[in-house]
C-alpha positions as CSV (number, residue, x, y, z in Angstrom):
1,M,64.9,126.9,123.7
2,D,63.2,123.8,124.8
3,Y,65.1,120.3,124.9
4,K,64.2,119.6,121.3
5,E,65.3,122.9,119.9
6,E,68.6,122.3,121.9
7,K,69.1,119.0,120.4
8,N,68.3,120.3,116.9
9,D,70.5,123.3,117.5
10,L,73.5,121.0,118.9
11,R,73.0,118.5,115.5
12,V,73.2,121.5,113.3
13,R,76.4,123.0,114.8
14,L,78.0,119.5,114.8
15,A,77.2,118.9,111.1
16,N,78.3,122.3,110.2
17,S,81.5,122.2,112.1
18,Y,82.4,118.8,110.4
19,M,81.5,120.1,107.0
20,E,83.8,123.3,107.5
21,S,86.7,121.4,109.1
22,E,90.1,121.2,107.6
23,D,90.2,117.4,108.6
24,F,87.9,116.7,105.6
25,S,90.0,116.9,102.7
26,M,92.0,114.6,100.4
27,E,95.3,115.5,98.7
28,D,95.0,119.1,100.1
29,N,91.7,119.9,98.1
30,P,88.7,119.8,100.2
31,T,86.5,119.5,96.8
32,H,88.1,116.0,96.1
33,F,87.0,114.0,99.0
34,D,83.8,113.1,97.5
35,E,85.0,113.1,93.9
36,L,87.9,110.8,94.6
37,Y,86.2,108.7,97.6
38,M,86.0,104.9,96.6
39,S,84.7,102.4,98.9
40,P,87.4,100.4,100.8
41,R,87.4,96.6,101.3
42,I,86.5,95.7,104.9
43,V,86.3,92.0,106.2
44,E,84.8,91.0,109.4
45,H,86.9,88.5,111.6
46,H,86.1,86.8,114.9
47,I,88.0,88.3,117.7
48,L,89.7,85.1,118.4
49,N,91.6,85.5,115.1
50,R,93.6,88.7,116.4
51,G,97.3,88.3,115.3
52,N,96.7,85.8,112.7
53,T,98.3,87.4,109.7
54,N,96.8,84.6,107.5
55,V,93.1,85.1,108.0
56,H,92.6,86.9,104.9
57,E,95.5,87.3,102.2
58,N,93.8,87.6,98.9
59,I,93.3,91.5,98.5
60,D,91.4,90.9,95.1
61,E,88.7,88.6,96.8
62,E,85.3,90.0,97.5
63,I,84.0,87.2,99.4
64,N,82.7,88.2,103.1
65,S,83.4,91.9,102.2
66,V,81.2,94.3,104.1
67,K,78.8,95.8,102.0
68,S,76.8,98.1,103.9
69,Y,77.1,100.6,106.9
70,K,74.3,98.6,108.8
71,A,76.6,95.6,108.5
72,I,79.4,97.4,110.6
73,F,77.6,99.3,113.0
74,Y,74.5,97.0,113.9
75,K,74.3,93.8,115.9
76,G,71.1,92.2,115.3
77,D,68.5,94.9,115.3
78,S,70.3,97.4,117.5
79,L,73.6,99.4,117.4
80,A,76.6,97.6,118.4
81,S,78.2,99.0,121.6
82,T,81.7,98.8,120.2
83,V,83.2,98.5,116.8
84,Y,87.0,98.3,115.9
85,L,88.3,99.1,112.6
86,V,91.6,97.9,112.3
87,G,94.3,98.3,109.5
88,S,97.9,99.1,108.3
89,S,99.0,102.7,107.8
90,G,97.3,104.3,105.0
91,T,94.7,101.7,104.2
92,G,92.0,104.2,104.7
93,K,90.9,103.9,108.3
94,T,90.8,107.8,108.6
95,I,89.3,108.4,105.1
96,F,86.5,105.9,105.9
97,S,85.6,107.2,109.3
98,R,85.4,110.7,108.1
99,K,83.3,109.6,105.1
100,C,80.9,108.4,107.9
101,V,81.1,111.8,109.4
102,L,80.4,113.5,106.0
103,E,77.4,111.2,105.4
104,W,75.9,111.9,108.6
105,S,76.3,115.6,108.2
106,Y,74.8,115.5,104.4
107,H,71.9,113.9,105.7
108,H,70.9,116.0,108.8
109,L,71.8,119.2,106.8
110,K,69.7,117.8,103.9
111,I,72.4,118.2,101.4
112,H,71.0,115.6,99.1
113,D,71.6,117.0,95.6
114,D,71.7,114.7,92.7
115,V,75.6,114.0,93.3
116,Q,75.2,113.1,96.9
117,S,72.0,111.3,96.8
118,T,73.0,108.9,94.1
119,P,75.2,105.9,94.8
120,K,78.4,106.7,93.0
121,M,79.8,104.2,90.5
122,N,82.1,101.7,92.3
123,D,80.7,102.8,95.5
124,L,80.2,99.5,97.4
125,F,78.1,101.0,100.3
126,T,74.8,102.0,99.0
127,D,72.6,102.2,102.3
128,R,73.6,106.0,102.6
129,D,70.2,106.6,104.4
130,F,71.5,104.5,107.4
131,F,72.9,107.8,109.1
132,G,69.4,109.2,108.8
133,G,68.8,106.8,112.0
134,I,71.7,108.3,113.9
135,D,70.6,111.2,116.0
136,F,74.0,112.4,116.8
137,L,77.5,111.6,115.6
138,F,80.6,112.8,117.7
139,H,84.0,112.6,115.7
140,I,87.0,112.9,117.8
141,R,90.9,112.4,117.4
142,L,92.5,110.3,120.3
143,R,95.7,111.8,119.4
144,D,94.4,115.1,120.9
145,G,93.3,113.5,124.0
146,N,96.6,111.8,125.5
147,N,96.0,113.3,128.8
148,V,92.5,112.4,129.1
149,C,90.7,108.9,129.7
150,S,87.2,109.6,129.1
151,L,85.6,109.8,125.7
152,T,83.1,112.5,126.9
153,D,85.9,114.5,128.4
154,M,87.4,114.6,124.8
155,I,84.0,115.2,123.2
156,K,83.9,118.3,125.6
157,D,87.5,119.6,124.6
158,Q,87.3,118.8,120.9
159,L,83.8,119.6,120.1
160,I,81.8,121.4,122.6
161,S,84.7,124.3,122.8
162,R,84.7,124.3,119.2
163,I,81.0,125.0,118.4
164,Y,80.1,126.7,121.4
165,D,81.2,130.0,123.1
166,K,83.4,129.6,126.1
167,E,80.9,130.9,128.7
168,D,78.2,128.2,127.5
169,I,80.5,125.1,127.5
170,E,79.5,123.9,131.0
171,K,75.9,124.1,130.3
172,E,76.0,122.6,126.9
173,Y,78.2,119.5,128.1
174,K,75.2,118.8,130.6
175,L,73.1,118.7,127.2
176,I,75.5,116.4,125.7
177,L,75.5,113.9,128.7
178,K,71.7,113.8,128.2
179,V,71.8,113.4,124.5
180,L,74.1,110.3,125.0
181,D,71.8,108.8,127.4
182,E,68.7,109.1,125.6
183,N,69.4,109.1,121.6
184,A,70.9,106.9,119.1
185,C,74.3,108.1,118.9
186,L,77.6,107.1,117.0
187,I,80.9,108.2,118.4
188,V,83.9,107.9,115.7
189,A,87.3,107.9,117.7
190,E,90.2,108.0,115.3
191,N,93.7,106.3,115.9
192,L,93.7,104.4,119.0
193,H,97.2,103.9,118.3
194,E,98.1,107.7,118.9
195,W,96.4,107.6,122.3
196,A,98.6,106.8,125.3
197,H,97.2,106.6,128.7
198,T,100.4,106.4,130.6
199,P,100.9,106.7,134.3
200,E,102.0,110.2,133.8
201,A,98.5,111.3,132.4
202,S,97.0,114.1,134.1
203,C,93.6,112.6,134.8
204,A,92.0,111.3,137.8
205,C,92.8,107.8,137.4
206,T,95.2,105.7,139.4
207,H,98.0,103.8,138.1
208,L,96.5,100.6,138.4
209,E,93.3,102.1,136.7
210,K,95.2,103.1,133.5
211,A,93.3,101.4,130.7
212,D,94.1,100.2,127.0
213,T,91.2,101.9,125.7
214,P,89.3,105.5,126.7
215,S,86.6,104.9,129.3
216,F,82.8,105.5,128.3
217,T,80.1,105.2,130.7
218,Y,77.2,107.6,130.0
219,A,75.6,106.4,126.8
220,K,73.2,103.6,127.0
221,K,72.3,103.6,122.9
222,A,75.7,104.6,121.7
223,C,77.9,102.9,119.3
224,I,81.9,103.6,119.7
225,M,84.1,103.2,116.7
226,L,87.6,102.9,117.5
227,T,90.2,102.9,114.5
228,T,93.7,101.5,115.1
229,R,96.6,99.6,113.6
230,H,97.1,96.2,114.2
231,W,99.7,96.1,116.7
232,R,97.8,98.5,118.8
233,F,94.6,96.3,118.6
234,H,96.7,93.1,119.3
235,S,97.9,94.7,122.5
236,I,94.4,95.5,124.1
237,R,93.8,93.1,127.2
238,S,91.3,90.6,126.3
239,A,89.3,91.5,129.3
240,E,88.9,95.0,127.9
241,L,87.6,94.0,124.6
242,R,84.0,95.0,124.1
243,A,83.2,92.8,120.9
244,N,83.1,89.3,119.7
245,T,84.3,90.5,116.0
246,Y,86.3,93.1,114.5
247,F,86.8,94.6,111.1
248,E,89.8,94.9,109.0
249,I,90.2,97.6,106.3
250,E,92.4,96.6,103.6
251,G,92.5,99.5,101.3
252,I,90.7,100.6,98.2
253,L,88.5,97.8,96.7
254,D,88.5,99.1,93.0
255,R,92.0,100.4,92.6
256,K,91.5,100.7,88.9
257,G,88.3,102.9,89.4
258,F,90.2,105.0,91.8
259,V,93.5,105.6,89.6
260,K,90.9,106.4,86.8
261,K,89.2,108.9,88.9
262,A,92.7,110.5,90.1
263,I,93.9,110.5,86.6
264,L,90.6,112.5,85.2
265,A,90.8,114.7,88.1
266,K,94.3,115.9,87.2
267,N,93.2,116.6,83.6
268,G,95.0,113.2,82.3
269,H,93.4,111.2,79.5
270,E,91.4,108.0,80.2
271,T,93.8,106.2,78.0
272,Y,96.6,106.7,80.4
273,V,94.8,104.3,82.9
274,D,95.7,100.9,80.8
275,T,99.2,102.3,80.4
276,F,99.7,103.1,84.2
277,F,98.7,99.6,85.3
278,T,101.1,98.2,82.7
279,H,103.9,100.1,84.1
280,F,102.7,99.0,87.6
281,A,102.2,95.5,86.8
282,D,104.3,94.0,89.6
283,R,102.4,92.3,92.0
284,K,104.2,94.2,95.0
285,F,102.2,97.4,93.6
286,A,98.5,95.6,94.2
287,K,98.6,96.5,97.9
288,M,100.5,99.9,97.4
289,L,97.8,100.9,94.9
290,S,94.9,100.0,97.4
291,V,96.5,102.9,99.7
292,P,95.0,106.1,98.5
293,F,98.1,108.3,99.5
294,F,100.2,106.4,97.3
295,S,97.8,105.8,94.6
296,M,97.7,109.6,94.2
297,Q,101.5,110.0,94.3
298,L,102.0,107.3,91.8
299,V,99.7,108.8,89.6
300,D,101.2,112.3,89.9
301,L,104.8,110.7,89.2
302,Y,103.4,108.7,86.3
303,L,101.7,111.9,84.7
304,E,104.9,113.9,85.4
305,L,107.9,111.3,84.6
306,D,105.9,109.0,82.3
307,T,108.1,106.0,83.3
308,P,109.1,106.5,86.9
309,K,111.2,103.9,89.0
310,T,109.4,101.3,90.9
311,A,111.4,100.6,93.9
312,L,109.7,101.8,97.2
313,C,112.8,103.8,98.2
314,D,112.9,105.4,94.8
315,I,109.2,106.3,94.8
316,C,109.5,108.1,98.1
317,S,112.5,109.9,96.9
318,S,110.7,110.9,93.8
319,I,107.8,112.2,95.8
320,V,109.9,114.3,97.9
321,K,111.7,115.5,94.8
322,M,108.3,116.1,92.9
323,R,106.7,118.2,95.7
324,L,109.8,120.2,96.2
325,K,110.2,121.0,92.7
326,K,106.7,122.9,92.7
327,I,108.5,125.2,95.2
328,P,111.1,127.8,93.9
329,T,114.2,128.6,96.0
330,Y,112.8,130.6,98.7
331,H,114.0,134.1,99.5
332,Q,113.0,136.1,102.5
333,K,113.6,139.7,103.5
334,A,114.6,139.9,107.1
335,P,112.7,142.4,109.3
336,Q,115.0,145.0,110.2
337,T,113.6,144.8,113.9
338,D,114.0,141.0,114.4
339,P,117.6,139.9,115.6
340,V,116.4,136.2,115.2
341,H,116.9,136.4,111.3
342,K,120.3,137.5,111.5
343,R,121.4,133.7,112.6
344,R,119.1,132.4,109.7
345,K,119.8,132.0,106.1
346,L,117.4,133.9,104.2
347,S,117.4,131.6,101.1
348,V,117.8,127.9,100.9
349,K,118.1,125.3,98.5
350,H,116.2,122.1,98.1
351,D,118.9,120.0,99.2
352,E,119.2,121.9,102.3
353,V,115.4,121.5,103.1
354,V,116.0,117.7,102.4
355,E,118.8,117.7,104.9
356,A,116.9,119.7,107.6
357,L,113.6,117.4,107.1
358,S,115.8,114.4,107.7
359,E,117.0,115.2,111.0
360,L,113.6,116.4,112.0
361,A,112.3,112.8,110.5
362,I,114.6,110.9,112.7
363,R,114.1,113.0,116.0
364,T,110.6,112.8,115.9
365,I,110.6,109.1,115.0
366,V,112.6,108.0,118.1
367,S,112.0,110.8,120.6
368,R,109.7,109.9,123.7
369,E,107.5,112.8,122.8
370,S,106.4,111.0,119.5
371,S,106.4,107.6,120.8
372,L,103.0,107.0,119.7
373,N,102.0,110.0,118.0
374,R,103.4,111.2,114.4
375,E,102.7,114.6,115.2
376,F,105.0,117.1,116.9
377,S,105.1,120.4,118.2
378,Q,105.4,123.7,115.8
379,D,108.1,125.0,118.4
380,L,110.2,121.8,117.4
381,V,109.9,122.7,114.0
382,D,110.8,126.1,114.6
383,E,113.9,124.9,116.8
384,M,115.3,122.7,113.8
385,L,114.2,124.3,110.7
386,T,114.9,128.0,109.4
387,V,112.0,130.1,108.2
388,S,112.9,129.6,104.7
389,E,113.1,125.7,105.2
390,K,110.0,125.8,107.1
391,T,108.1,127.7,104.4
392,I,109.3,125.3,101.6
393,A,108.4,122.2,103.6
394,L,104.8,123.6,104.5
395,K,104.1,125.0,101.0
396,S,105.3,121.5,99.2
397,G,103.0,119.8,101.4
398,I,105.9,117.4,102.7
399,L,104.9,119.1,106.1
400,Q,101.5,119.7,107.3
401,Q,100.2,121.6,110.1
402,Q,96.9,121.8,111.8
403,H,95.2,123.7,114.7
404,L,94.5,121.7,117.8
405,N,91.3,123.6,118.2
406,A,89.6,125.9,115.7
407,K,89.3,128.8,118.6
408,Q,93.0,128.4,119.3
409,S,96.3,129.3,117.8
410,V,98.3,126.2,118.9
411,M,99.5,124.2,116.1
412,K,100.6,120.4,115.5
413,V,102.9,119.4,112.5
414,S,103.4,116.3,110.8
415,F,104.9,114.7,107.8
416,C,102.6,114.1,104.9
417,H,102.8,110.2,105.2
418,K,104.7,108.0,107.7
419,S,106.5,106.4,104.5
420,I,107.8,109.9,103.6
421,Q,109.0,110.4,107.2
422,D,110.8,106.7,107.4
423,F,112.6,107.7,104.1
424,L,113.8,111.0,105.1
425,A,115.0,109.8,108.6
426,A,116.8,106.8,106.5
427,K,118.5,109.5,104.5
428,F,119.7,111.1,107.9
429,L,121.0,107.8,109.0
430,V,123.0,107.1,105.8
431,N,124.5,110.6,106.1
432,H,125.5,110.4,109.6
433,D,127.1,107.0,110.5
434,D,127.6,107.9,114.2
435,A,123.5,108.5,114.6
436,F,123.0,105.1,113.1
437,E,125.3,103.6,115.4
438,T,123.8,105.2,118.5
439,L,120.4,104.2,117.2
440,I,121.0,100.7,116.9
441,K,123.0,100.5,120.3
442,S,120.1,102.1,122.1
443,C,117.7,99.6,120.5
444,K,120.1,96.5,121.3
445,E,121.0,97.7,124.9
446,Q,117.5,98.8,126.2
447,N,115.7,96.1,124.3
448,N,113.0,98.8,123.3
449,Y,110.2,97.0,121.5
450,L,108.2,100.2,120.7
451,T,111.3,102.0,119.2
452,C,111.9,98.7,117.0
453,I,108.8,98.8,115.5
454,R,108.7,102.5,114.8
455,I,112.3,102.1,113.0
456,K,111.7,98.9,111.0
457,Q,110.7,100.6,108.1
458,V,113.5,103.1,108.6
459,L,116.2,100.6,108.6
460,I,114.8,98.9,105.5
461,F,115.4,102.1,103.6
462,T,118.6,102.6,105.3
463,F,119.9,99.2,104.3
464,G,118.6,99.9,100.8
465,L,120.4,103.2,100.4
466,K,123.4,102.0,101.9
467,P,123.9,98.1,102.2
468,R,127.3,98.3,103.9
469,L,125.4,99.5,107.3
470,G,123.2,96.3,107.2
471,E,126.2,94.0,106.7
472,E,128.2,95.6,109.4
473,S,125.2,96.0,112.2
474,G,124.4,92.2,111.6
């Protein structure tokens, strides 16, 4: 193939890979992504406003909301060099970035039927043809590149190794470098807060060269979008910032429209929408309903329980119970030749699953291995959960597992949402006073700021479940 044919082949391989990826699903059903997707509220701020929590407080206000992809990725008449998309957990950073990836794939695979070519009702971004001007889009997960400092190396590890045969990787890597240097490219790099370029990282950098963000030197025309949480963005040294503004994502703009879509998708009646918002009328739910995960869970709870409780702790508890309720008590036959099963229970009750998951939750929150990354190894799950407990946890969706690479068998596991993990960790602390005391003592003695950030919501849940612990710990 000549250079033009090689580029076209690369483009099609990337687009097909994204379309087939298990990453692009919403609530465990890949057909739901486009059906349920609603535009988020995104606001542009000057970089000097980093850390100012009062920059924008009214989540219902539409003034200054970004209304096009071009407004995010362009500065003047050319692509911006770096875009920072900042937001709290669950506000839609990942969903928005993957929507961009899918829109690019739709365009370059020419998947433009009536559903995809027509802007959907309540879809704020209408310039979907913007992605026609992006020659190549590279989507990477920074959490999978913790021992790598270069974005191009991550592209090689996460994309080239997935879409090409092993013997072609080095050849195609050279093609990638040339493409990045000569074409309009967009690099979507998810979750900077889960990337740790520590002195122990096995890359060529020296200790003094360790940076706050991955390095990238090859592309002249590329735009890099980094998604991250506020605390991680605020920690980037000013000298490393490569933009004068940043974008804050604040969740779903049209909460009622999203809830309506979710209810109808679950075969609920349209009249349920008004009664749903009557039940969750408290102002505290406005922000929660802007978070896609919780919107879906609240819809499920409402359709199942009619009048669910409205405290966050009770909501998380109900979500766990609701997911487990869908899975019957699990019984497994022990293979005759497998001695490991002799020490494992072959049937398990849901309360036992919750207890096992609670211990797993607290361990993965405070462990050094998971200090920046809410994913953990399958080996750890196998160590802490029985076969039956693991099966129920995965089938219920409380735990989710994913291949690190489409061509590898290595798996990573995570809880369905950080709030569920925090709640389960709190349940463990409530039932184990010694573990609670050890955790509090460790935070006070070591003045471990990162650990304190990670366990803040855990402690809130813990003190709600058992107020005495809060009184005693001061």
